[in-house]
C-alpha positions in Angstrom: 3.6 16.0 -14.4 6.9 14.6 -15.4 8.6 15.3 -18.7 10.2 11.8 -18.6 9.2 9.8 -21.7 9.6 6.5 -20.0 7.0 4.9 -17.7 7.7 2.1 -15.3 5.3 -0.4 -13.7 5.4 -3.4 -11.4 3.3 -6.5 -12.0 2.8 -9.2 -9.3 1.5 -12.4 -10.7 1.7 -15.9 -9.2 4.0 -14.7 -6.4 6.5 -13.4 -9.0 7.3 -9.7 -9.4 8.1 -8.4 -12.9 9.2 -4.9 -13.9 8.3 -3.1 -17.1 9.2 0.1 -18.9 7.2 1.7 -21.7 7.5 4.7 -24.0 5.7 6.2 -27.0 7.8 5.7 -30.2 8.1 8.2 -33.0 4.9 6.7 -34.7 2.9 7.2 -31.6 2.8 3.5 -30.7 3.3 2.5 -27.1 6.3 0.1 -26.7 6.8 -1.9 -23.5 9.6 -4.2 -22.4 10.4 -6.2 -19.3 13.4 -4.9 -17.3 15.5 -6.1 -14.4 15.0 -5.0 -10.9 18.3 -3.1 -11.0 17.1 -1.1 -14.1 13.8 -0.5 -12.4 15.5 0.9 -9.4 17.7 3.1 -11.6 14.7 4.5 -13.5 12.8 5.1 -10.2 15.8 6.9 -8.9 15.9 9.1 -12.0 12.2 9.8 -11.7 12.6 10.9 -8.0 15.6 13.0 -8.8 13.7 14.7 -11.6 10.8 15.4 -9.2 13.2 16.9 -6.6 14.7 19.1 -9.4 11.2 20.3 -10.5 10.3 21.1 -6.9 13.5 23.0 -6.4 12.8 25.0 -9.5 9.2 25.7 -8.4 10.4 26.9 -5.0 13.5 28.9 -5.9 14.2 29.6 -9.6 10.6 30.4 -10.6 10.5 33.2 -8.1 13.6 34.9 -9.6 11.6 35.4 -12.8 8.8 37.3 -11.2 8.4 41.0 -11.7 8.6 43.4 -8.9 4.8 43.8 -8.8 4.3 40.1 -8.7 6.7 39.7 -5.8 5.0 42.5 -3.9 1.6 40.8 -4.5 2.9 37.5 -3.1 4.3 39.3 -0.1 0.9 40.8 0.6 -0.8 37.4 0.8 -1.2 35.9 4.2 0.9 32.8 4.8 -0.8 29.5 5.3 -1.4 28.8 9.0 0.4 26.0 10.6 -2.9 24.4 11.5 -4.0 24.5 7.8 -0.6 23.2 6.7 -0.8 20.2 9.0 -4.4 19.6 8.0 -3.4 19.6 4.3 -0.6 17.2 5.0 -2.9 14.9 6.9 -5.4 14.9 4.0 -2.6 14.0 1.5 -1.4 11.2 3.8 -5.0 9.8 3.9 -5.4 10.1 0.2 -2.1 8.2 -0.5 -3.1 5.5 2.1 -6.5 5.1 0.3 -4.8 4.8 -3.1 -2.3 2.3 -1.7 -5.2 0.2 -0.4 -6.6 -0.3 -3.9 -6.1 -3.6 -5.6 -2.8 -3.7 -7.6 -4.4 -3.6 -11.1 -6.8 -0.8 -10.1 -4.1 1.2 -8.4 -1.7 0.9 -11.4 -4.4 2.0 -13.8 -5.5 4.9 -11.6 -1.9 6.2 -11.3 -1.2 5.8 -15.0 -4.3 7.9 -15.7 -4.0 10.5 -12.9 -0.3 10.7 -12.2 1.2 10.0 -15.6 -1.6 11.5 -17.7 -2.1 8.5 -19.9 -5.5 8.1 -21.7 -7.7 5.1 -21.4 -6.7 4.1 -24.9 -2.9 4.3 -24.0 -3.4 2.3 -20.8 -5.4 -0.3 -22.7 -2.6 -0.6 -25.3 -0.1 -1.1 -22.5 -2.2 -3.9 -20.9 -3.3 -5.5 -24.2 -7.0 -5.1 -23.5 -10.0 -3.0 -24.5 -10.7 0.5 -23.2 -13.8 -0.6 -21.3 -12.1 -2.6 -18.4 -9.6 0.3 -18.0 -12.4 2.8 -17.8 -14.4 0.7 -15.3 -11.3 0.1 -13.2 -10.3 3.8 -13.0 -13.9 5.0 -12.4 -14.3 2.3 -9.7 -11.0 3.5 -8.1 -12.3 7.1 -8.1 -15.6 6.0 -6.4 -13.7 4.0 -3.8 -11.4 6.9 -3.1 -14.3 9.4 -2.7 -16.2 7.0 -0.4 -13.2 6.4 1.9 -12.3 10.1 2.0 -15.9 10.9 2.8 -15.7 8.5 5.7 -12.6 10.2 7.0 -14.4 13.6 6.8 -17.5 12.4 8.6 -15.4 11.0 11.5 -13.4 14.3 11.8 
């Protein structure tokens, strides 16, 4: 999960696309404001850069901090087979395709919960609604995702 304190979201309504950023202030309240497309692109670029940095650290720097016994233990493990690696990538591709097929509101709420780690209460505050529609939307998304993944598994 990202350490970035800002969240961005896109809203499509009446054929118009609007961009928003939000953050939690010092009092714990969620603040949101509309931003331009250029600012949205800059924030998304920062988020992607941060993710690349975290991946780099996970792959390279973290291993430098391992003890000799931990390094030897890792060397003793069998590497993932190419077949399993391809299968895992295919499953991830299917999962992202299923998530992308969700309706915009449901997808946004699902990602805020699962990718950004926001609670139902925080998402409800962002969207100026009660917790119940947020909960129903996210649980509905989870059910749809499970059903579609199960269909993929049954075909394969």
